[in-house]
Each structure stands twice: as C-alpha cells, then as structure tokens.
PDB file of N, H, CA, C and O in Angstrom:
ATOM      1  N   MET A   1     103.505  31.789   8.824  1.00  0.00           N
ATOM      2  CA  MET A   1     102.650  32.096   9.945  1.00  0.00           C
ATOM      3  C   MET A   1     101.300  32.520   9.383  1.00  0.00           C
ATOM      4  O   MET A   1     101.228  33.400   8.525  1.00  0.00           O
ATOM      5  N   ALA A   2     100.248  31.905   9.856  1.00  0.00           N
ATOM      6  H   ALA A   2     100.306  31.190  10.553  1.00  0.00           H
ATOM      7  CA  ALA A   2      98.906  32.164   9.345  1.00  0.00           C
ATOM      8  C   ALA A   2      98.506  33.611   9.614  1.00  0.00           C
ATOM      9  O   ALA A   2      99.167  34.532   9.136  1.00  0.00           O
ATOM     10  N   SER A   3      97.454  33.817  10.358  1.00  0.00           N
ATOM     11  H   SER A   3      96.917  33.068  10.746  1.00  0.00           H
ATOM     12  CA  SER A   3      97.015  35.157  10.707  1.00  0.00           C
ATOM     13  C   SER A   3      97.807  35.646  11.917  1.00  0.00           C
ATOM     14  O   SER A   3      97.808  34.994  12.961  1.00  0.00           O
ATOM     15  N   ALA A   4      98.477  36.787  11.784  1.00  0.00           N
ATOM     16  H   ALA A   4      98.476  37.317  10.936  1.00  0.00           H
ATOM     17  CA  ALA A   4      99.315  37.300  12.870  1.00  0.00           C
ATOM     18  C   ALA A   4      98.914  38.730  13.201  1.00  0.00           C
ATOM     19  O   ALA A   4      98.412  39.465  12.351  1.00  0.00           O
ATOM     20  N   GLN A   5      99.146  39.109  14.462  1.00  0.00           N
ATOM     21  H   GLN A   5      99.553  38.512  15.152  1.00  0.00           H
ATOM     22  CA  GLN A   5      98.847  40.460  14.920  1.00  0.00           C
ATOM     23  C   GLN A   5     100.109  41.094  15.483  1.00  0.00           C
ATOM     24  O   GLN A   5     100.968  40.406  16.036  1.00  0.00           O
ATOM     25  N   ARG A   6     100.216  42.410  15.340  1.00  0.00           N
ATOM     26  H   ARG A   6      99.519  42.969  14.891  1.00  0.00           H
ATOM     27  CA  ARG A   6     101.324  43.154  15.929  1.00  0.00           C
ATOM     28  C   ARG A   6     101.038  43.298  17.418  1.00  0.00           C
ATOM     29  O   ARG A   6      99.962  43.745  17.816  1.00  0.00           O
ATOM     30  N   VAL A   7     102.018  42.913  18.238  1.00  0.00           N
ATOM     31  H   VAL A   7     102.892  42.550  17.915  1.00  0.00           H
ATOM     32  CA  VAL A   7     101.877  42.933  19.686  1.00  0.00           C
ATOM     33  C   VAL A   7     103.084  43.634  20.286  1.00  0.00           C
ATOM     34  O   VAL A   7     104.206  43.453  19.813  1.00  0.00           O
ATOM     35  N   GLU A   8     102.865  44.429  21.319  1.00  0.00           N
ATOM     36  H   GLU A   8     101.954  44.576  21.703  1.00  0.00           H
ATOM     37  CA  GLU A   8     103.944  45.011  22.109  1.00  0.00           C
ATOM     38  C   GLU A   8     103.875  44.405  23.498  1.00  0.00           C
ATOM     39  O   GLU A   8     102.820  44.405  24.133  1.00  0.00           O
ATOM     40  N   ILE A   9     105.005  43.889  23.968  1.00  0.00           N
ATOM     41  H   ILE A   9     105.861  43.889  23.452  1.00  0.00           H
ATOM     42  CA  ILE A   9     105.097  43.316  25.305  1.00  0.00           C
ATOM     43  C   ILE A   9     105.963  44.261  26.118  1.00  0.00           C
ATOM     44  O   ILE A   9     107.144  44.442  25.822  1.00  0.00           O
ATOM     45  N   GLY A  10     105.369  44.868  27.151  1.00  0.00           N
ATOM     46  H   GLY A  10     104.410  44.721  27.391  1.00  0.00           H
ATOM     47  CA  GLY A  10     106.085  45.819  27.993  1.00  0.00           C
ATOM     48  C   GLY A  10     106.505  45.167  29.300  1.00  0.00           C
ATOM     49  O   GLY A  10     105.764  44.368  29.873  1.00  0.00           O
ATOM     50  N   PHE A  11     107.690  45.510  29.764  1.00  0.00           N
ATOM     51  H   PHE A  11     108.292  46.159  29.298  1.00  0.00           H
ATOM     52  CA  PHE A  11     108.261  44.914  30.963  1.00  0.00           C
ATOM     53  C   PHE A  11     108.460  45.960  32.050  1.00  0.00           C
ATOM     54  O   PHE A  11     108.528  47.159  31.778  1.00  0.00           O
ATOM     55  N   GLU A  12     108.554  45.475  33.298  1.00  0.00           N
ATOM     56  H   GLU A  12     108.499  44.501  33.518  1.00  0.00           H
ATOM     57  CA  GLU A  12     108.924  46.344  34.408  1.00  0.00           C
ATOM     58  C   GLU A  12     110.259  46.997  34.047  1.00  0.00           C
ATOM     59  O   GLU A  12     111.165  46.320  33.561  1.00  0.00           O
ATOM     60  N   GLY A  13     110.385  48.271  34.275  1.00  0.00           N
ATOM     61  H   GLY A  13     109.649  48.821  34.670  1.00  0.00           H
ATOM     62  CA  GLY A  13     111.618  48.973  33.933  1.00  0.00           C
ATOM     63  C   GLY A  13     111.508  49.729  32.616  1.00  0.00           C
ATOM     64  O   GLY A  13     112.375  50.547  32.309  1.00  0.00           O
ATOM     65  N   GLY A  14     110.448  49.474  31.821  1.00  0.00           N
ATOM     66  H   GLY A  14     109.744  48.809  32.071  1.00  0.00           H
ATOM     67  CA  GLY A  14     110.209  50.256  30.623  1.00  0.00           C
ATOM     68  C   GLY A  14     110.584  49.635  29.297  1.00  0.00           C
ATOM     69  O   GLY A  14     110.271  50.213  28.257  1.00  0.00           O
ATOM     70  N   GLN A  15     111.239  48.487  29.281  1.00  0.00           N
ATOM     71  H   GLN A  15     111.493  48.018  30.127  1.00  0.00           H
ATOM     72  CA  GLN A  15     111.586  47.868  28.006  1.00  0.00           C
ATOM     73  C   GLN A  15     110.326  47.348  27.316  1.00  0.00           C
ATOM     74  O   GLN A  15     109.396  46.873  27.966  1.00  0.00           O
ATOM     75  N   VAL A  16     110.316  47.450  25.977  1.00  0.00           N
ATOM     76  H   VAL A  16     111.072  47.836  25.449  1.00  0.00           H
ATOM     77  CA  VAL A  16     109.178  46.989  25.184  1.00  0.00           C
ATOM     78  C   VAL A  16     109.705  46.187  24.007  1.00  0.00           C
ATOM     79  O   VAL A  16     110.658  46.593  23.342  1.00  0.00           O
ATOM     80  N   ILE A  17     109.074  45.042  23.754  1.00  0.00           N
ATOM     81  H   ILE A  17     108.299  44.713  24.294  1.00  0.00           H
ATOM     82  CA  ILE A  17     109.387  44.228  22.581  1.00  0.00           C
ATOM     83  C   ILE A  17     108.170  44.270  21.675  1.00  0.00           C
ATOM     84  O   ILE A  17     107.045  44.057  22.127  1.00  0.00           O
ATOM     85  N   SER A  18     108.394  44.545  20.399  1.00  0.00           N
ATOM     86  H   SER A  18     109.308  44.718  20.032  1.00  0.00           H
ATOM     87  CA  SER A  18     107.333  44.549  19.405  1.00  0.00           C
ATOM     88  C   SER A  18     107.534  43.345  18.493  1.00  0.00           C
ATOM     89  O   SER A  18     108.646  43.092  18.028  1.00  0.00           O
ATOM     90  N   ALA A  19     106.453  42.599  18.235  1.00  0.00           N
ATOM     91  H   ALA A  19     105.550  42.804  18.613  1.00  0.00           H
ATOM     92  CA  ALA A  19     106.565  41.399  17.396  1.00  0.00           C
ATOM     93  C   ALA A  19     105.220  41.102  16.756  1.00  0.00           C
ATOM     94  O   ALA A  19     104.180  41.586  17.201  1.00  0.00           O
ATOM     95  N   ARG A  20     105.262  40.294  15.701  1.00  0.00           N
ATOM     96  H   ARG A  20     106.107  39.901  15.340  1.00  0.00           H
ATOM     97  CA  ARG A  20     104.035  39.785  15.073  1.00  0.00           C
ATOM     98  C   ARG A  20     103.869  38.346  15.546  1.00  0.00           C
ATOM     99  O   ARG A  20     104.756  37.508  15.382  1.00  0.00           O
ATOM    100  N   ILE A  21     102.695  38.084  16.144  1.00  0.00           N
ATOM    101  H   ILE A  21     101.974  38.764  16.277  1.00  0.00           H
ATOM    102  CA  ILE A  21     102.422  36.789  16.753  1.00  0.00           C
ATOM    103  C   ILE A  21     101.139  36.220  16.162  1.00  0.00           C
ATOM    104  O   ILE A  21     100.146  36.931  16.013  1.00  0.00           O
ATOM    105  N   ALA A  22     101.167  34.927  15.826  1.00  0.00           N
ATOM    106  H   ALA A  22     101.973  34.348  15.948  1.00  0.00           H
ATOM    107  CA  ALA A  22      99.980  34.246  15.304  1.00  0.00           C
ATOM    108  C   ALA A  22      98.880  34.250  16.354  1.00  0.00           C
ATOM    109  O   ALA A  22      99.158  34.274  17.553  1.00  0.00           O
ATOM    110  N   ASP A  23      97.640  34.226  15.905  1.00  0.00           N
ATOM    111  H   ASP A  23      97.415  34.207  14.931  1.00  0.00           H
ATOM    112  CA  ASP A  23      96.493  34.296  16.800  1.00  0.00           C
ATOM    113  C   ASP A  23      96.533  33.211  17.883  1.00  0.00           C
ATOM    114  O   ASP A  23      96.282  33.504  19.052  1.00  0.00           O
ATOM    115  N   GLU A  24      96.839  31.982  17.515  1.00  0.00           N
ATOM    116  H   GLU A  24      97.043  31.744  16.566  1.00  0.00           H
ATOM    117  CA  GLU A  24      96.886  30.882  18.487  1.00  0.00           C
ATOM    118  C   GLU A  24      97.987  31.101  19.524  1.00  0.00           C
ATOM    119  O   GLU A  24      97.782  30.849  20.711  1.00  0.00           O
ATOM    120  N   ASP A  25      99.158  31.571  19.074  1.00  0.00           N
ATOM    121  H   ASP A  25      99.324  31.776  18.110  1.00  0.00           H
ATOM    122  CA  ASP A  25     100.255  31.843  20.005  1.00  0.00           C
ATOM    123  C   ASP A  25      99.913  32.997  20.941  1.00  0.00           C
ATOM    124  O   ASP A  25     100.326  32.997  22.101  1.00  0.00           O
ATOM    125  N   LEU A  26      99.163  33.976  20.448  1.00  0.00           N
ATOM    126  H   LEU A  26      98.827  33.976  19.506  1.00  0.00           H
ATOM    127  CA  LEU A  26      98.738  35.093  21.279  1.00  0.00           C
ATOM    128  C   LEU A  26      97.768  34.622  22.362  1.00  0.00           C
ATOM    129  O   LEU A  26      97.875  35.035  23.517  1.00  0.00           O
ATOM    130  N   LYS A  27      96.824  33.758  21.989  1.00  0.00           N
ATOM    131  H   LYS A  27      96.738  33.423  21.051  1.00  0.00           H
ATOM    132  CA  LYS A  27      95.900  33.201  22.977  1.00  0.00           C
ATOM    133  C   LYS A  27      96.671  32.432  24.044  1.00  0.00           C
ATOM    134  O   LYS A  27      96.380  32.552  25.234  1.00  0.00           O
ATOM    135  N   ASP A  28      97.652  31.643  23.618  1.00  0.00           N
ATOM    136  H   ASP A  28      97.889  31.546  22.651  1.00  0.00           H
ATOM    137  CA  ASP A  28      98.468  30.868  24.552  1.00  0.00           C
ATOM    138  C   ASP A  28      99.254  31.792  25.482  1.00  0.00           C
ATOM    139  O   ASP A  28      99.330  31.540  26.685  1.00  0.00           O
ATOM    140  N   LEU A  29      99.835  32.855  24.934  1.00  0.00           N
ATOM    141  H   LEU A  29      99.773  33.059  23.957  1.00  0.00           H
ATOM    142  CA  LEU A  29     100.584  33.815  25.750  1.00  0.00           C
ATOM    143  C   LEU A  29      99.695  34.421  26.824  1.00  0.00           C
ATOM    144  O   LEU A  29     100.111  34.543  27.976  1.00  0.00           O
ATOM    145  N   ARG A  30      98.489  34.799  26.465  1.00  0.00           N
ATOM    146  H   ARG A  30      98.151  34.700  25.529  1.00  0.00           H
ATOM    147  CA  ARG A  30      97.574  35.416  27.435  1.00  0.00           C
ATOM    148  C   ARG A  30      97.218  34.445  28.560  1.00  0.00           C
ATOM    149  O   ARG A  30      97.107  34.850  29.717  1.00  0.00           O
ATOM    150  N   LYS A  31      97.039  33.166  28.225  1.00  0.00           N
ATOM    151  H   LYS A  31      97.129  32.837  27.285  1.00  0.00           H
ATOM    152  CA  LYS A  31      96.772  32.154  29.255  1.00  0.00           C
ATOM    153  C   LYS A  31      97.976  31.991  30.167  1.00  0.00           C
ATOM    154  O   LYS A  31      97.829  31.904  31.386  1.00  0.00           O
ATOM    155  N   GLN A  32      99.175  31.949  29.575  1.00  0.00           N
ATOM    156  H   GLN A  32      99.295  32.019  28.585  1.00  0.00           H
ATOM    157  CA  GLN A  32     100.389  31.718  30.348  1.00  0.00           C
ATOM    158  C   GLN A  32     100.741  32.894  31.247  1.00  0.00           C
ATOM    159  O   GLN A  32     101.407  32.706  32.266  1.00  0.00           O
ATOM    160  N   LEU A  33     100.313  34.100  30.898  1.00  0.00           N
ATOM    161  H   LEU A  33      99.772  34.253  30.070  1.00  0.00           H
ATOM    162  CA  LEU A  33     100.603  35.270  31.729  1.00  0.00           C
ATOM    163  C   LEU A  33     100.061  35.103  33.153  1.00  0.00           C
ATOM    164  O   LEU A  33     100.665  35.586  34.111  1.00  0.00           O
ATOM    165  N   GLU A  34      98.934  34.425  33.283  1.00  0.00           N
ATOM    166  H   GLU A  34      98.444  34.033  32.504  1.00  0.00           H
ATOM    167  CA  GLU A  34      98.352  34.202  34.604  1.00  0.00           C
ATOM    168  C   GLU A  34      99.215  33.266  35.448  1.00  0.00           C
ATOM    169  O   GLU A  34      99.239  33.378  36.674  1.00  0.00           O
ATOM    170  N   LYS A  35      99.923  32.345  34.797  1.00  0.00           N
ATOM    171  H   LYS A  35      99.904  32.253  33.801  1.00  0.00           H
ATOM    172  CA  LYS A  35     100.728  31.354  35.503  1.00  0.00           C
ATOM    173  C   LYS A  35     102.110  31.869  35.866  1.00  0.00           C
ATOM    174  O   LYS A  35     102.679  31.466  36.881  1.00  0.00           O
ATOM    175  N   GLY A  36     102.659  32.765  35.035  1.00  0.00           N
ATOM    176  H   GLY A  36     102.197  33.092  34.211  1.00  0.00           H
ATOM    177  CA  GLY A  36     104.005  33.283  35.272  1.00  0.00           C
ATOM    178  C   GLY A  36     105.067  32.304  34.803  1.00  0.00           C
ATOM    179  O   GLY A  36     104.771  31.358  34.074  1.00  0.00           O
ATOM    180  N   GLY A  37     106.313  32.536  35.227  1.00  0.00           N
ATOM    181  H   GLY A  37     106.554  33.305  35.819  1.00  0.00           H
ATOM    182  CA  GLY A  37     107.428  31.678  34.820  1.00  0.00           C
ATOM    183  C   GLY A  37     107.925  32.016  33.427  1.00  0.00           C
ATOM    184  O   GLY A  37     107.568  33.048  32.859  1.00  0.00           O
ATOM    185  N   TRP A  38     108.748  31.140  32.887  1.00  0.00           N
ATOM    186  H   TRP A  38     109.038  30.302  33.348  1.00  0.00           H
ATOM    187  CA  TRP A  38     109.303  31.322  31.554  1.00  0.00           C
ATOM    188  C   TRP A  38     108.359  30.759  30.510  1.00  0.00           C
ATOM    189  O   TRP A  38     107.702  29.741  30.727  1.00  0.00           O
ATOM    190  N   HIS A  39     108.302  31.448  29.354  1.00  0.00           N
ATOM    191  H   HIS A  39     108.836  32.274  29.178  1.00  0.00           H
ATOM    192  CA  HIS A  39     107.434  31.004  28.259  1.00  0.00           C
ATOM    193  C   HIS A  39     108.082  31.358  26.928  1.00  0.00           C
ATOM    194  O   HIS A  39     108.611  32.458  26.765  1.00  0.00           O
ATOM    195  N   ASP A  40     108.042  30.425  25.973  1.00  0.00           N
ATOM    196  H   ASP A  40     107.612  29.532  26.105  1.00  0.00           H
ATOM    197  CA  ASP A  40     108.533  30.680  24.618  1.00  0.00           C
ATOM    198  C   ASP A  40     107.404  31.230  23.768  1.00  0.00           C
ATOM    199  O   ASP A  40     106.339  30.622  23.662  1.00  0.00           O
ATOM    200  N   VAL A  41     107.644  32.386  23.161  1.00  0.00           N
ATOM    201  H   VAL A  41     108.510  32.880  23.247  1.00  0.00           H
ATOM    202  CA  VAL A  41     106.675  33.024  22.281  1.00  0.00           C
ATOM    203  C   VAL A  41     107.205  32.899  20.856  1.00  0.00           C
ATOM    204  O   VAL A  41     108.297  33.375  20.547  1.00  0.00           O
ATOM    205  N   HIS A  42     106.423  32.255  19.991  1.00  0.00           N
ATOM    206  H   HIS A  42     105.536  31.869  20.241  1.00  0.00           H
ATOM    207  CA  HIS A  42     106.825  32.070  18.603  1.00  0.00           C
ATOM    208  C   HIS A  42     106.359  33.270  17.789  1.00  0.00           C
ATOM    209  O   HIS A  42     105.164  33.563  17.733  1.00  0.00           O
ATOM    210  N   THR A  43     107.311  33.967  17.154  1.00  0.00           N
ATOM    211  H   THR A  43     108.281  33.728  17.200  1.00  0.00           H
ATOM    212  CA  THR A  43     107.008  35.156  16.362  1.00  0.00           C
ATOM    213  C   THR A  43     107.427  34.912  14.917  1.00  0.00           C
ATOM    214  O   THR A  43     107.991  33.864  14.600  1.00  0.00           O
ATOM    215  N   GLU A  44     107.153  35.870  14.046  1.00  0.00           N
ATOM    216  H   GLU A  44     106.694  36.721  14.303  1.00  0.00           H
ATOM    217  CA  GLU A  44     107.577  35.762  12.651  1.00  0.00           C
ATOM    218  C   GLU A  44     109.094  35.765  12.528  1.00  0.00           C
ATOM    219  O   GLU A  44     109.641  35.225  11.567  1.00  0.00           O
ATOM    220  N   ASP A  45     109.786  36.378  13.506  1.00  0.00           N
ATOM    221  H   ASP A  45     109.342  36.817  14.287  1.00  0.00           H
ATOM    222  CA  ASP A  45     111.240  36.507  13.446  1.00  0.00           C
ATOM    223  C   ASP A  45     111.980  35.433  14.231  1.00  0.00           C
ATOM    224  O   ASP A  45     113.209  35.382  14.181  1.00  0.00           O
ATOM    225  N   GLY A  46     111.277  34.584  14.946  1.00  0.00           N
ATOM    226  H   GLY A  46     110.279  34.625  14.987  1.00  0.00           H
ATOM    227  CA  GLY A  46     111.928  33.554  15.739  1.00  0.00           C
ATOM    228  C   GLY A  46     111.201  33.358  17.055  1.00  0.00           C
ATOM    229  O   GLY A  46     110.031  33.714  17.190  1.00  0.00           O
ATOM    230  N   VAL A  47     111.902  32.790  18.020  1.00  0.00           N
ATOM    231  H   VAL A  47     112.853  32.501  17.909  1.00  0.00           H
ATOM    232  CA  VAL A  47     111.310  32.485  19.322  1.00  0.00           C
ATOM    233  C   VAL A  47     111.852  33.449  20.377  1.00  0.00           C
ATOM    234  O   VAL A  47     113.059  33.672  20.468  1.00  0.00           O
ATOM    235  N   LEU A  48     110.939  34.018  21.172  1.00  0.00           N
ATOM    236  H   LEU A  48     109.958  33.837  21.098  1.00  0.00           H
ATOM    237  CA  LEU A  48     111.317  34.870  22.299  1.00  0.00           C
ATOM    238  C   LEU A  48     111.090  34.080  23.576  1.00  0.00           C
ATOM    239  O   LEU A  48     109.984  33.592  23.810  1.00  0.00           O
ATOM    240  N   ALA A  49     112.106  33.947  24.396  1.00  0.00           N
ATOM    241  H   ALA A  49     113.005  34.344  24.206  1.00  0.00           H
ATOM    242  CA  ALA A  49     111.954  33.341  25.718  1.00  0.00           C
ATOM    243  C   ALA A  49     111.730  34.487  26.700  1.00  0.00           C
ATOM    244  O   ALA A  49     112.616  35.315  26.911  1.00  0.00           O
ATOM    245  N   ILE A  50     110.542  34.529  27.297  1.00  0.00           N
ATOM    246  H   ILE A  50     109.822  33.856  27.125  1.00  0.00           H
ATOM    247  CA  ILE A  50     110.145  35.662  28.129  1.00  0.00           C
ATOM    248  C   ILE A  50     109.837  35.187  29.546  1.00  0.00           C
ATOM    249  O   ILE A  50     109.152  34.184  29.747  1.00  0.00           O
ATOM    250  N   TYR A  51     110.362  35.936  30.533  1.00  0.00           N
ATOM    251  H   TYR A  51     110.918  36.751  30.370  1.00  0.00           H
ATOM    252  CA  TYR A  51     109.990  35.680  31.925  1.00  0.00           C
ATOM    253  C   TYR A  51     108.724  36.467  32.203  1.00  0.00           C
ATOM    254  O   TYR A  51     108.762  37.691  32.335  1.00  0.00           O
ATOM    255  N   LEU A  52     107.606  35.770  32.292  1.00  0.00           N
ATOM    256  H   LEU A  52     107.575  34.776  32.185  1.00  0.00           H
ATOM    257  CA  LEU A  52     106.293  36.409  32.361  1.00  0.00           C
ATOM    258  C   LEU A  52     106.048  37.181  33.652  1.00  0.00           C
ATOM    259  O   LEU A  52     105.179  38.052  33.693  1.00  0.00           O
ATOM    260  N   GLY A  53     106.797  36.876  34.699  1.00  0.00           N
ATOM    261  H   GLY A  53     107.503  36.169  34.666  1.00  0.00           H
ATOM    262  CA  GLY A  53     106.639  37.589  35.959  1.00  0.00           C
ATOM    263  C   GLY A  53     107.050  39.049  35.872  1.00  0.00           C
ATOM    264  O   GLY A  53     106.699  39.836  36.751  1.00  0.00           O
ATOM    265  N   LYS A  54     107.785  39.429  34.836  1.00  0.00           N
ATOM    266  H   LYS A  54     108.070  38.790  34.122  1.00  0.00           H
ATOM    267  CA  LYS A  54     108.243  40.811  34.660  1.00  0.00           C
ATOM    268  C   LYS A  54     107.435  41.581  33.618  1.00  0.00           C
ATOM    269  O   LYS A  54     107.731  42.744  33.343  1.00  0.00           O
ATOM    270  N   VAL A  55     106.409  40.938  33.031  1.00  0.00           N
ATOM    271  H   VAL A  55     106.168  39.993  33.255  1.00  0.00           H
ATOM    272  CA  VAL A  55     105.589  41.605  32.010  1.00  0.00           C
ATOM    273  C   VAL A  55     104.640  42.583  32.695  1.00  0.00           C
ATOM    274  O   VAL A  55     103.890  42.206  33.595  1.00  0.00           O
ATOM    275  N   ALA A  56     104.680  43.841  32.259  1.00  0.00           N
ATOM    276  H   ALA A  56     105.290  44.147  31.528  1.00  0.00           H
ATOM    277  CA  ALA A  56     103.828  44.889  32.818  1.00  0.00           C
ATOM    278  C   ALA A  56     102.569  45.105  31.986  1.00  0.00           C
ATOM    279  O   ALA A  56     101.511  45.419  32.531  1.00  0.00           O
ATOM    280  N   PHE A  57     102.678  44.939  30.665  1.00  0.00           N
ATOM    281  H   PHE A  57     103.537  44.684  30.222  1.00  0.00           H
ATOM    282  CA  PHE A  57     101.498  45.105  29.809  1.00  0.00           C
ATOM    283  C   PHE A  57     101.661  44.352  28.502  1.00  0.00           C
ATOM    284  O   PHE A  57     102.768  43.996  28.098  1.00  0.00           O
ATOM    285  N   LEU A  58     100.537  44.120  27.859  1.00  0.00           N
ATOM    286  H   LEU A  58      99.638  44.409  28.188  1.00  0.00           H
ATOM    287  CA  LEU A  58     100.479  43.495  26.545  1.00  0.00           C
ATOM    288  C   LEU A  58      99.562  44.357  25.702  1.00  0.00           C
ATOM    289  O   LEU A  58      98.373  44.479  25.996  1.00  0.00           O
ATOM    290  N   ARG A  59     100.110  44.955  24.655  1.00  0.00           N
ATOM    291  H   ARG A  59     101.076  44.856  24.416  1.00  0.00           H
ATOM    292  CA  ARG A  59      99.315  45.815  23.764  1.00  0.00           C
ATOM    293  C   ARG A  59      99.110  45.075  22.452  1.00  0.00           C
ATOM    294  O   ARG A  59     100.078  44.692  21.795  1.00  0.00           O
ATOM    295  N   ILE A  60      97.855  44.871  22.067  1.00  0.00           N
ATOM    296  H   ILE A  60      97.068  45.182  22.600  1.00  0.00           H
ATOM    297  CA  ILE A  60      97.522  44.158  20.842  1.00  0.00           C
ATOM    298  C   ILE A  60      96.944  45.163  19.861  1.00  0.00           C
ATOM    299  O   ILE A  60      95.949  45.828  20.151  1.00  0.00           O
ATOM    300  N   GLU A  61      97.577  45.268  18.693  1.00  0.00           N
ATOM    301  H   GLU A  61      98.384  44.728  18.458  1.00  0.00           H
ATOM    302  CA  GLU A  61      97.129  46.235  17.698  1.00  0.00           C
ATOM    303  C   GLU A  61      95.754  45.864  17.178  1.00  0.00           C
ATOM    304  O   GLU A  61      95.454  44.690  16.962  1.00  0.00           O
ATOM    305  N   SER A  62      94.930  46.864  16.980  1.00  0.00           N
ATOM    306  H   SER A  62      95.173  47.818  17.156  1.00  0.00           H
ATOM    307  CA  SER A  62      93.596  46.659  16.430  1.00  0.00           C
ATOM    308  C   SER A  62      93.706  46.169  14.991  1.00  0.00           C
ATOM    309  O   SER A  62      94.486  46.725  14.218  1.00  0.00           O
ATOM    310  N   PRO A  63      92.948  45.147  14.613  1.00  0.00           N
ATOM    311  CA  PRO A  63      93.004  44.664  13.238  1.00  0.00           C
ATOM    312  C   PRO A  63      92.441  45.660  12.229  1.00  0.00           C
ATOM    313  O   PRO A  63      92.670  45.507  11.029  1.00  0.00           O
ATOM    314  N   ASP A  64      91.706  46.683  12.691  1.00  0.00           N
ATOM    315  H   ASP A  64      91.521  46.807  13.666  1.00  0.00           H
ATOM    316  CA  ASP A  64      91.114  47.678  11.804  1.00  0.00           C
ATOM    317  C   ASP A  64      92.047  48.848  11.543  1.00  0.00           C
ATOM    318  O   ASP A  64      91.649  49.809  10.884  1.00  0.00           O
ATOM    319  N   HIS A  65      93.272  48.794  12.037  1.00  0.00           N
ATOM    320  H   HIS A  65      93.596  48.014  12.572  1.00  0.00           H
ATOM    321  CA  HIS A  65      94.230  49.895  11.881  1.00  0.00           C
ATOM    322  C   HIS A  65      94.606  50.057  10.408  1.00  0.00           C
ATOM    323  O   HIS A  65      95.062  49.113   9.763  1.00  0.00           O
ATOM    324  N   ARG A  66      94.406  51.277   9.886  1.00  0.00           N
ATOM    325  H   ARG A  66      94.035  52.044  10.409  1.00  0.00           H
ATOM    326  CA  ARG A  66      94.736  51.542   8.485  1.00  0.00           C
ATOM    327  C   ARG A  66      95.465  52.865   8.387  1.00  0.00           C
ATOM    328  O   ARG A  66      95.203  53.792   9.153  1.00  0.00           O
ATOM    329  N   VAL A  67      96.372  52.944   7.449  1.00  0.00           N
ATOM    330  H   VAL A  67      96.586  52.191   6.826  1.00  0.00           H
ATOM    331  CA  VAL A  67      97.108  54.163   7.190  1.00  0.00           C
ATOM    332  C   VAL A  67      96.676  54.710   5.846  1.00  0.00           C
ATOM    333  O   VAL A  67      96.555  53.960   4.877  1.00  0.00           O
ATOM    334  N   GLY A  68      96.443  56.011   5.780  1.00  0.00           N
ATOM    335  H   GLY A  68      96.541  56.620   6.567  1.00  0.00           H
ATOM    336  CA  GLY A  68      96.087  56.611   4.501  1.00  0.00           C
ATOM    337  C   GLY A  68      94.676  57.183   4.518  1.00  0.00           C
ATOM    338  O   GLY A  68      94.050  57.327   5.568  1.00  0.00           O
ATOM    339  N   PHE A  69      94.206  57.499   3.343  1.00  0.00           N
ATOM    340  H   PHE A  69      94.715  57.383   2.490  1.00  0.00           H
ATOM    341  CA  PHE A  69      92.902  58.105   3.193  1.00  0.00           C
ATOM    342  C   PHE A  69      91.930  57.087   2.616  1.00  0.00           C
ATOM    343  O   PHE A  69      92.321  56.169   1.895  1.00  0.00           O
ATOM    344  N   SER A  70      90.670  57.266   2.943  1.00  0.00           N
ATOM    345  H   SER A  70      90.353  58.012   3.529  1.00  0.00           H
ATOM    346  CA  SER A  70      89.634  56.386   2.366  1.00  0.00           C
ATOM    347  C   SER A  70      88.457  57.232   1.931  1.00  0.00           C
ATOM    348  O   SER A  70      88.277  58.364   2.379  1.00  0.00           O
ATOM    349  N   SER A  71      87.676  56.667   1.066  1.00  0.00           N
ATOM    350  H   SER A  71      87.822  55.747   0.702  1.00  0.00           H
ATOM    351  CA  SER A  71      86.497  57.333   0.572  1.00  0.00           C
ATOM    352  C   SER A  71      85.272  56.684   1.192  1.00  0.00           C
ATOM    353  O   SER A  71      85.159  55.459   1.206  1.00  0.00           O
ATOM    354  N   ASN A  72      84.371  57.481   1.696  1.00  0.00           N
ATOM    355  H   ASN A  72      84.464  58.477   1.685  1.00  0.00           H
ATOM    356  CA  ASN A  72      83.148  56.965   2.298  1.00  0.00           C
ATOM    357  C   ASN A  72      81.959  57.282   1.380  1.00  0.00           C
ATOM    358  O   ASN A  72      81.048  58.016   1.762  1.00  0.00           O
ATOM    359  N   ASP A  73      81.984  56.732   0.192  1.00  0.00           N
ATOM    360  H   ASP A  73      82.724  56.136  -0.118  1.00  0.00           H
ATOM    361  CA  ASP A  73      80.909  56.985  -0.783  1.00  0.00           C
ATOM    362  C   ASP A  73      79.663  56.248  -0.437  1.00  0.00           C
ATOM    363  O   ASP A  73      78.666  56.351  -1.152  1.00  0.00           O
TER     364      ASP A  73
END
C-alpha cells in the first residue's frame, strides 16, 4: 500500500473501526459516503465491507502527528 493514513470510522451505536487506508481509497470512501449503500474499503489488513448509511463520523489522523520530543534549534 503506497501512502496510507490512519482512519477511524464511527457508526451509529458507538462502534468504531480503526484502519490504515491508502490516500486514493480514502478519497473514494469520502465520495461514496454521500451516496450511501454498501462499499468495500481496502485497508492494509484486508477489505472492509461497510454499510455507509450507518456511518456517523470519519476521523482522519493528521499527517503531522508525532510522538516524542523534538528540538527547535
């Protein structure tokens, strides 16, 4: 998988799926959310078949997220 981002997909009822999704697949998912219905999301771990009508939110991790200390010299 080329460039991938960590994404959380939240559903009505509180369930959340966390996955790494390629940039192109993420763009496709966002387009498909407007249409609803079933959609296959290709992740690093396999394919998720998601009913988009039950998706409550999509959280996309910031690419600038870093853990640890840095020096600002």
